[in-house]
Every structure is written in structure tokens, then in C-alpha cells.
N, C-alpha and C positions, 0 to 999 in steps of 0.2 A: 429395412436398412439396418447397416451393423451397428453394433453397440460399442459407443466409444468410451472406453474405460479411462480414468485419470485418477491420480492420487490426490483426494482432497484434503483440506485442512482438517475438517472433523475426523476423517479416518486416521490421519496422522497424529492427532492430539489423543484420540482414543488408544492408539497403538503405543504412544509414548508414555502416556499419564494414566490410562485406565479408567479415565472418568470423564464426565462433562466438564469442558473448559469452555470459559466465557472471556470476553475481551472488555475491558475497561479503558477507555480512551481518555488521556490526560493532556493537559497543557501545562509544560513547563515555563511559560512565560518568555520563551525565546524569540529572535527575530531570524533574520536570514541574510547572507551575504548580498543576496539579490535584491534586497529591500532597503537595507543600513546604509547603502552608498558605496559598500567595499566592491561590489562588481556593477551593481545597478540599483535604482530606487523604485523601480516598477514592478519587480517580482516577475516570476514565469508568466507568460500571456494568459494562461488558463487557470491562474490561482486566485482564489477568493480572498476577501480581506481577512478571513480567518486562517490563512496559510495552510489550506487543506484539512484543516481542523475543525471543521463547522459542528462536529458532532462531540468535540472533546470536552472534558470538563471546564470549569471556570477558571482562568488562570489568576484570579484574585485569592482563590483559595488555596490552602496548603495541599500537597500531593497527597497526604493522609486522609484530608477530608475530602479531596476528589474521588479517592479510591472508595471511601465510606459512601458516599452517595451514588457512586457508579454500581456499586455492588447492590445496594438497595434499590436502585432502578431495575436492575437484571433480575431480581428476586422471582418475578413471574416465570423466568426461563430455568429456574433450578429445579434439577431432579426432586421426587418426593422424598428419596432417601438421604438428602442432604449432601450427596458426594459431588461436590463442585469445586473447581479451582479457578483460578484467573491468570489472564495475561495482562500485565500493566503497560499499556501502550502509549508511548509518549508520541502523540501523533501531529500535533500542530506545529508549523513552521519547521526550523533545524534544530535538532535537539542535542546537538553535540556542538553548538556553536553559541559559546558563551563563557562566562567565568567557570574554569573548571572545578573550583571548590564549590560553588553554588550547584553546578551540575551533579557533582558528586553527592552533595546532601539529598539532593531531590531523588535521584536514582537509589539512594541506599533507604530512603523514605518508603519507596515503593518495593523494593526487593525484601525488606525485613517484614513485610506484611506475611504472616504465616500461610495465608490462603492464596498468595501470588506465586505460581510456579514458573512464569517466563517473564522476563523483562524484554520488552520490544521497543526499540528505538529507532524512530525515523528521522533521517538525516540526509545530507549531501555527500557525494564522495570526496569531494574536495573540502571536507570539514572533518578530517580524521587524522589529526596531528599525532605525534609520538605520545603527547600527554592524555588525549583521549583514548588512544588504542591501550595505553597502559591501564588506565581507569576501566576500560571495558574487559580487558582480560582479568583485572581484580574481581570484578563483579561476575564475570563468567564462572569463576572457581566458587561461587556461592550458590547461584541459580543459573539455569540456561539464559544466555543473553541472544536476542535476535536483533540484527541491524537491518533496517529497511532502508534501501536506497533508489532513489528516484531517478532512473536512467531514462525512461519514458519512450527514447527512440535512438538508433544508431545512426539515422539518415541526417548527413551535415546540413542539407538546406533546412531542415525541420529543428535542428538543434538551434540553429541561428535564429529561425523565425520564433520559436517558443521562449528565447532568450535562457537558455538553460545555463551557460555561463562556464561549462567545464568540456574536456575533450573526452572521447570514450576511452583513451588510456589512462584517464584519472580513475574511471570507473574499475577498469581492470586491475589496477594497482590496488583499489581499496579493498576489491574481492580478494586478492591474494593476501593482502596484510591481514584482513579478518579471518578468512579461513585458516591461516596459519596458527591463529590463537585458538581455533575451535569453536569460533562464534559463526553461528548461522546467518547467511544473507538470505534476505528476500528482496526481490528486484521489481519495481513497479514499471509498467509498459502502459502506454497510451494507446488504444486503437481508434482510429478515425481522425488523425491529425490532418490538417488540410494540406493537399498537395499529395499525400501519401497513398500509394496503392497497396492492394492487399498483399504483392510480392514484398514490398517495402516493410509492412508491419509484419510478415512472417520471418523477413530476414532478421529484424530485432528479436522476436521471439527466439528464434534459432541460436541467437548470438548470446542470449541469456541463458539459454540451455547448455551451451558450451562453456560458459564463463567460470563455472564453479559455483554459482549461487545454489543454494539449497531448495529456494521457493521462489515463486513468481506470484505477482498480483496483476492481473489483467483488468485493465480499466477502460471501460467506454469514455470517449471524449464528452464531457459535459460543457454545455455554454451556461456560464454563470453571470447573474448581473454585476455591473461593475467591475468588469474584467476587459482588458484590451481584446480579448477573444470575443467578446460580445459585441464590440464595436465592429470588428471584423465580419461578423455574422450578420449585425444589421444592414451592413453595406453589401452583402450577398457575395462574399468571396468565397463562400464555401458551404456544402450541404452536409449536415450531420448524418452519420449512419443510420439506415432503417434498422429494425429490430431483426429482420432477415439477414441483411448484410452483416450485421455485427455478429449473429450467432453462427454464420458460415464461416467468417474468420477465426473465431474462436474455436470451433470445431478442428478446423486446420492446423490452428496454433498448437492444440492439443497433441495433435499427431506428430509435430516437430519437436516436440519437448522429451527429454528422457523420461522414462516410465516411472522413475523413482523420485521425480521432481515433484514437490509438495505445490499443489495450485491453491493458494491460499483465497483466491477470489476470481470469479469468472466474469464480473462486471462490478460496478460500484453503485451506491445511491448518492444522487445529487440532492443538497438539501432544497426540497421542495418550494421554498420561501424564496429562494434566488435562481431556481433552475429555470432557464429560459428554453433549451433545446437539448437532446431530443426529448419530447414530453412523453412518448413511450416508456421511456425508462423510469418515470415516476410511478409507474404501476408495477409494483416490484412481484407481485403474486403472478401476473401474466407473463413477466420476463421469465421467472423461475419455472413455470409450467412449460414455456416454450423451449427452454434449455432442456428440461427433462425429457421432452418428446424426442429431441434431436439426439441427447446424449444416451438415453435408455429406451429406444422405441420398443413397442410392445408387439410381439408377433400375433398375427393375425390368423385364425383358423377358417379355412374355406370349405 
């Protein structure tokens, strides 16, 4: 089999910062227009109660304290020479949706940490008003700012099913506005949404590759407890992807992306306490080994 090269996040970080870079996930205490009634109260169909921030810090703590505890937790992964930096990742819910002054204080608390080299902010494309863009531009002049956008899919039926709440054109405008400020965009895509064919998924991936986004996160659809997706799963409305199916799709996704696009994630970890399906995704070591065999197959001498 051929080797499938891709530009990984680890390689990109080494190229850019020249040292080990680890990510600390933070919770700014935000909510989401899909939860507070502005658009809906139910959230996206797949989203957990933690707002996709199940591994983030404790929102009851200050950002500085969350950072301290996060770095302490990651100590075992630090290189022996101590050369390590951190990405301050605002992960839970919609992190540009809230009082702009409060957001500013929290972002500055993170970016002012001398060991933080990147501020990464997860949000929705429809939550990037002029005041937010102005703040992000200000922050980006201090340290690199990445904005992570949850596109998930471009298929209209899927957009309605997952209750995304905005059109593809809103995503396009957000990418344009952010990149014009020199801010890197990372786009989240879910593979395995009910009713989507492999062709549908690859269309979304190609769309992202042509959008101006600097990076992409590929995410296996997880069925989590206490979500509306879980209710549909229990009723037998769909079957999650098998590991072989998922890896096949990811391999083909890599092939349609620009060679310089940073692939931040090939899959994701669902919180095992609430993960219902697919259970194979909970065995991270086995999944990574399977990816390694497909992406970097060894030549056999006969």
C-alpha cells in the first residue's frame, strides 16, 4: 500500500515553535445561542451537557487557576529538558458568545501566561460580530490566535437534522473575516452523521479545504448519553461507522485536502463515562495503531 502523508498538528507545532507544545482545555463559563433560546434550547443533536467541553477545566475556577491545574496534569508529558509551551484552548460551548468585557478579561488571563504560545477559541461562525473580531485582532497582535469553527457538514438535510442553526454562507463569511485579520481558522467536521454517504462527507472535507481554513479537525460521530442523537440511536434510526469504514473515509479525506492544510485531529475521544457508541472508539491505542498501519504501511521483503 502507498504511504498517505499528511501535515499533522505535531509537525506543524514543531515547525513553528521548535519545541513540545501541549494543549490545556479551558471553560470560560459561556453558553450557546442553540441552548439559551436565541436559536433553540436543545443544543445541537450530538452535543453533550458539557457543550463539547467534557475534558475542559472547571468553570467555577478562574482561567489562571484552570491553566495552572491543566499544566500540572500534563506534567508527565513534558520533555525532560523542560522545553514546553502551551495552547490555551477555550473549548466548552461558544466562547465568543457573552459579555465582551468578560471575554476580554478571560482571554487576556490566558494569553498573558508566559508559557502560553497560542490562544485557541472554539466558537460558532454566527457569533463573530464586529466587537468580537476587533478583540480577536487585538489579541492576535500579542500572540497567535486560532479560531475553531464547528461546521460539521455542508449537506442541507444534515444541517437541519443536527440543528446547527446557520447557513454555509455564514461559515464562508466568518473564514473570510478571520483570515483577513491574519487569524488562523480550524474547522471541525463530523464524519458518520446519519444519512450521509461517504461522498457527502468528502464533499464537506473538500469544501473546507477550499474555504481558506488553515486547519481541519476530523471527528468520528460519537453517540453520547442524554443527547437527542442517543434517542435516535436507541430507536435504530442509524448505525455508527465501524473502525474500518471510518479509517477508509479519513484516508480518502486526506487525499482531497491541500497538502499544506494542518490536520489537527484524525478522530476524537468521547468521554467513556457517557460514550454509548461506537464502543471501538474508546480503545484509543487500537485506533491509533490501525491508523498507523493505513497511513504508514511497512514494506514487506519477500
